N, C-alpha and C positions, 0 to 999 in steps of 0.2 A: 503492499501500500504503499501511496505516497504521505512525507511527512507533511503532520500540520500540525493543526494546533486539539489536544486533543477535545475541548471541547465544539469544535467545527463540526456542523452537521451534514460539508460536502463530503466527509474522510469516506472510503469508501466502507462500507458494512462489514465487519467479518460475518461469510457465507458457508452457507454447506451446500456441496456437491449438488445437484441434482441430475436423476436424467434428462437427457435433453426433453425428451421428446414431454418430459412433466412440466413442462412452459407452458401453458395454453400459448398460441397464435393470438398475437393482438388485432381486433379488430377494426381499432381507428388508428391509422398513427399520430391522431389530434390528438388521442387521447395518452401520448408521453406525457411525461412529465416532463416540464425547458428548466428547471434550476437540475443543477449538477448533483445537488445530496438527492435529487428524488430519482435521476436517471443510473446515479450508482444506487440504488436500493434494487430498482427495476432488475436490473442486467447482473445483481452481484451472481446468482445463483448460477447462472450461465456461463459472467466467466469463468466461475469457482470451477464449473463441469471441463468448462477447456481447460483451464491450468493443472489439472487432477489426470489430464491421457499426454501432455504438451510432450516429456520425455517420452513418452513409449511410442511416439506418434513421430517424433523426431525418428529414433534409430530403428525402429520397421519402417522409416516412409511410408506412413501412411495419412493419406491425402485427407484433409479433416471438412469432405462434403457433408456429414451431421452437425459439424458444429458451425461449418455456413447457414447449414436450414437453419437449425437453432436462433440464429443470430436473427437472422435474416423475415425470421416469425416474432423474434419478439419488437420489432424495426426497425433495429440498427440502421441500417440502408438507407432508413426513411428522415432520420438525423435530421437532417440542411434541406429536405424539402422547406420553403417559406409556408408561414402560421396559416396567409394571406392562400396558397395553394391546396392549404390541408393537410399540413404535413406541422410534427410537433415546432420549428425554423428556432433552434436554439443557433449561438453563437456560436464562431469558431472556438476562442476556446474550450467549450463547456463541450466539444465534437475532440477537440483537439487532447481534452486532460480524461476521456472517455479510451480515446485511442490507447493513451499511455499507459493507462485499467489493461486491455486488452491485448498490449504486447507484453504488460508484464506478465499475464497468464502465458503468451504465446503469442512471443512475435511473426509467426508465420501470418496463423490467420488477421490480424491488423497489416499486414500490408498488403493480402491480399483485397483487402477492402481502398489501397491506394486508390486503383483507377477509376472506383465507382464510384469513386468520394469526391475525385478530382473533376471527370466529368457532370459531378451533380453542380459542383458550383460553378462552373461552365455557360450553364443554363442561366445565369444572371444576367449575363451580356451576350445571349440570345434576342429573335426577336419575339413577342409576346406569343404569337401561336408555338415555337415552339417553349416555349421554355412548360404552356400547357400540355403542347402534348405528350410531354418527358415527363412531368410529374405526374399526369396521371397512369404514365404508367407504371411509377418509377410506387407510386403511392398500390397499386394493382399485383406490385412485386418485382419489376422487371429490376436487374443489376446488371451494371455496366465494366465489362472489360477495358483494355487496354491489347492494340498494338502498331506502334506507332515507330519502333527502331526497327534498320537491319541490318545484319548480322557482316555488310560489307558489299562492297563492292559500286557502290551511289557515291558519289561527288555529298563532298559536304552541302549540305544545303538544300540537295537534291533528295527524292524518293525514286525507286525500281517501282514499286508499287504504284497504277493509275489507276485510274475511277472517268471513265469515257460518259456522255450524255447519250441517250436513243438517238440516233443517225435521222430520225425524224424534226428532234426536239420537244418531243410527246413521250413522256414512259420513261422504263425506270433504267437507273441510272446502272453500267458495267464496272465492275473490279478485281481488279487480276493485283499478282502479285505475292510476295510470301515476307512475313516480319519473324523475327525471334525478339524476348522476351515481352510476352504477350501474358507477364502477371494479372493473373482473375479470373480469366474468360472461361476456363476450362472448368468456374465454381459459380458463373451469370449466364445469366439469358441472349445477353447483346456484348457485342463488344465495339471500342471505337477504333476506324482505321483512318490512319496520315496515309493520304497518296496525291499525286501528280493528280494534274486535272488536265485529257485529252481531248481534242475536237475527235469529229466525227472518222476525219483520215486519219491518226493517230498522231495529227501534231499537240507536242507538250505546247501549254494554254500556263498562264504563268500564276502561282501563287501557291497555297496548299489548301486543300478539301480535307474533310473527316464524313466520313461514310459508318451509320451508326447499325449496324448488320447486326442480323439472330445468328447465331453461334450455330442451334440448328439451318440451318438457309442452307440450302445445296448450293457444293461449292464449296461452301467450309470446313475445312482439317486442321484441329486443334493437334497439336500432340506433347506430351508429357514427356520433354526430351531435353528440363535442367537439368544439367551435369554439377554445379556449383558446391560445393561444401556448407557451403547456408543458408537457410530459407529456402531448404528442399522441399518447402511444402505448398509455394504459394500458383503454384500452375506455369510458373516461368518459363515458354517453351516458344517452339516454333507453332505460328501462324502461318496455315493455305488459302491463298482466297484465288479458285479459279472461277473465273467466269461470274461474279455475284452479282445476282439484280440487288438495284439497291433504290427503292423510290424515293422519288428525287427530294420528297421534304423530310427524306432523312441525310440526304449532304448538308453538311454544315458548314459555313466558311467561319475563319477567326483572319484577322490582320496580324499579319509579323508591326512587332512594336507596338502596340495596342494596349489597352487597359486591360481586354484581357488576356492579353498574351501574356502581356506581365505580373497580372496577378495569376495567372494556370500554375504559370511556375515555376514562381513562389509556392505556392497550395503545395503543388505537389512533391518537391522539395520539402515542406514544412512536415507531411506526413511520414515521412523517411525519419526524419530527426524524435518524432513522437515514437516511432520503433525502437528509435534511440535509445532512447530513453527510458523506455518501457523493458528495456534490454537489460538495462545499466539496476533497473528498480529487480528483476529477474534475481542481480547479482545479488546484491545487495539483502533480499531474503532469501538467497541457499546459502551463504557464506554465516549470516547471524542464524538459523537452524543448523547449520550441521555444528555449528559451533557450542552452539546450548548444549546439546544434547553428547556431544562428540566429552568419555570420556580419557582415552589414552595419551599418553603426553612423552618429551623422549628426557633425556638425563641431561640434556646440553643444555635446557632451557632452565625453567623455575621452577618445575615439580608441580605446576600446579596444575588445576583442569585450562582444558582450553578457555572458557569462558570469563575464567577467574584473572587470567594472564595479562599482565596489561598489555602487552606489542599482539597479541593476539586483538583484541578491545582494540588498539590503534589501528591494527588491520581493516579489522570490520570501522572502525572507524572513518578511512578514509575511504574505503567503496559509499560507502552511506554519502559522503558527500561529494565523489565524483555525482551520486544518481541526483541527491537533489539540486546540484546546480546543471545538469545535462537539464532535468527533465523544466526550471526556474526560465532555461536561457527559453527550449520551446515554451511557453507559456505566454511569456514577452514577445518571440516574435508570432504571437495566435495571435494576441492584441494588435499588433499590428495590423495586421488582414485586415480584426475583423471596423480600423478605423479608414482602412480604402474603403472595406465593403460598403461604410457609412458613406462614404463624399457620392462614392456610387452611385448610393440607393435615393441622394438626397438630388442627386440631375447634376451634381461635382465635376461629370469627365468628360462635358460635353460630347462630340463624334464619335469618342473613345478613339482617332489618332490618335500617332506618335507624340505631336506637338499639344496635343490634349490633354494628357497625362498625368495627373495631378500628383502632385510631391508625394501623397500618403501613400500611392504605389512603388513609387520610385525605396518612400521608406520600407515597405511593407517585405522587399525583393533588397536591404539591404540587413533590416533585420534579418531573414531568412540565414541571408548571406555570412551573416556572423555567426549568429548558433551553426551554420552545417562548419565553419572551422574549430569550433573546438567543443559540439556534441560529440562525434565524434570518437577522438581522443576519447573523451570522458567515457564513455559509457566502453569503449577497449576498454580503457585503464581497469575500470571495475570489472570486465570479466576477468581480466589478463592475474588482478589481483584476489578476484578470488581465490585460486589455490594458493596465494599464501596462508590461508587457514583453516590448511589439513592439509596432509600427508600425503605416499601413494597413492594413498585410496581414494582420492578425489579425482584421481581421473581413470577412476574406472569407466567403463563405458556402461555399466546401468546404470549409470549416476547422471550421465549425459550431461556435468559439469562446463562438459568441452562446448555446448552448442550452442550459449550464449557466447561466446568468444566466433565462435565459425558464421553466427548470424550477422553479430554487429561485424564484424569483417565485411560482410559480404556487403553489409548494407551500406555501410561506410564509402565503398567501392562505386558505389552509383556513380556521383558526378568529383571529376576529380576536384577537392580540397585545396590545392593550389592554385587554381584559375579561379578560386573563388578569393582565396587571401589576394589575387593580387588585384581584385577589383576593387576589392574594399579598399585598401592602401593608391589604388586610383582616385579613388571616390576622395579620401580624405583630404592627397594631397595637392591635385588639381580638380576638385569637384566633377567629375568623370561621372557618369549616369552608368550605372552598370547595369549589362544588363542576362538578363533569366536564360537560360538551359534553355532552347528554341529548336536546335538542330544536332547533329550525329553523322558524319560522313567521312572519307576520305579526304585526309588535307590534299592539297591541289601536289605538292610532292610525292605523295603517296601512287599517281598512274605513273611518273616516269618508272620506268625496269631499269635493276641495277643490271650493274654489266657495264665489258667497253664501253662503251658509248654514252653510258651515262654522265652527269657533269659530276668532276670531282668536288668531294664538298665543299674548298674555300669561290671554284666558282658556281655553284648551286647559293651562295649565300651572297652573291653577286649580283 
């Protein structure tokens, strides 16, 4: 649980795990509590059950379909649907606090909701008809995964996956391409696919579009072939789209550099940071629990039970401090996103064009970048120092303590920290507005073959 004032009613309650099917489905998402304390009480039994099976699922690579279904039935996927659309309408800070709680229970389950929550918030910048259609679908049970990144072969800023409109301009578009890192899609009813647009003759058109397609549509194939050593249960793998028909109303736009693009980059990254904060809390929990019951000690120490040994107490204290600091940084960044959305909802984003993006959006991106530079190190430190609180038995695969470090390291590698630190420095020195991550691809130099005809490094530098 988070470090809170013991008298604070918002602190997560102790909960007895219940069978996942024993929690009755929520009849109306609007009936969910909107305050953090009430939401924590509502989700506590499900979170406790998810935590109970986390170690075994990781050890045996059991995908959390039942856990996701229980969360969806309890209303978790609707948290950010606005109240005026019939949803709970919780703010970013509250949603992030719950994500941290869920990540403490199981980092994989929290992570796989990233795509859905990212899509849900992107709707705030879409035309009213799009918002109404998708809010209604999500309230009825739809969830949305993600298929944006391509494994290679696309130049930076371009995509090999293409969307082609109907030749007569009336009818479904056609989606063709292959994606990797399709996180959450195998647990979802739909997935959002980024694509370049071509005309009916196959000529590329400027810009990027997004197609939102049912995962069971003809021509869609999702492979659970993710082989990373951490976050192994997030459904991150290959997605293939072979001539998938997409209704025109499910082809969405997003302008580069717009308020939506700035916000979405920050929000997607903040969710990863919430996962890391939850991992740090899990390391604190497991360290404290193990030390409290350990009876073995070493003659080279003080001869005290570990729970009374000041050096072990210090080690657990350092883990706890890292978890506290990571959570505080993430929640502070969440406040910045709430402030940016307040500007948007008050009509202060103008047309949404890059030159009209308000300062609150820039600060939201910067706040997340500051946290991105610090939170991964804190989570990784907590997960590593967990092993300083026990003997060699702490490395037993049956205990599964290594999963915290593996998961933290995997999440931390998503977006290079060095690039974010440079952007922060450039801002504070030169006032340069940072650009959120919005493109991954082959660098221009990577297209030049290596060999005798390739320029020497000095020539390339010139």
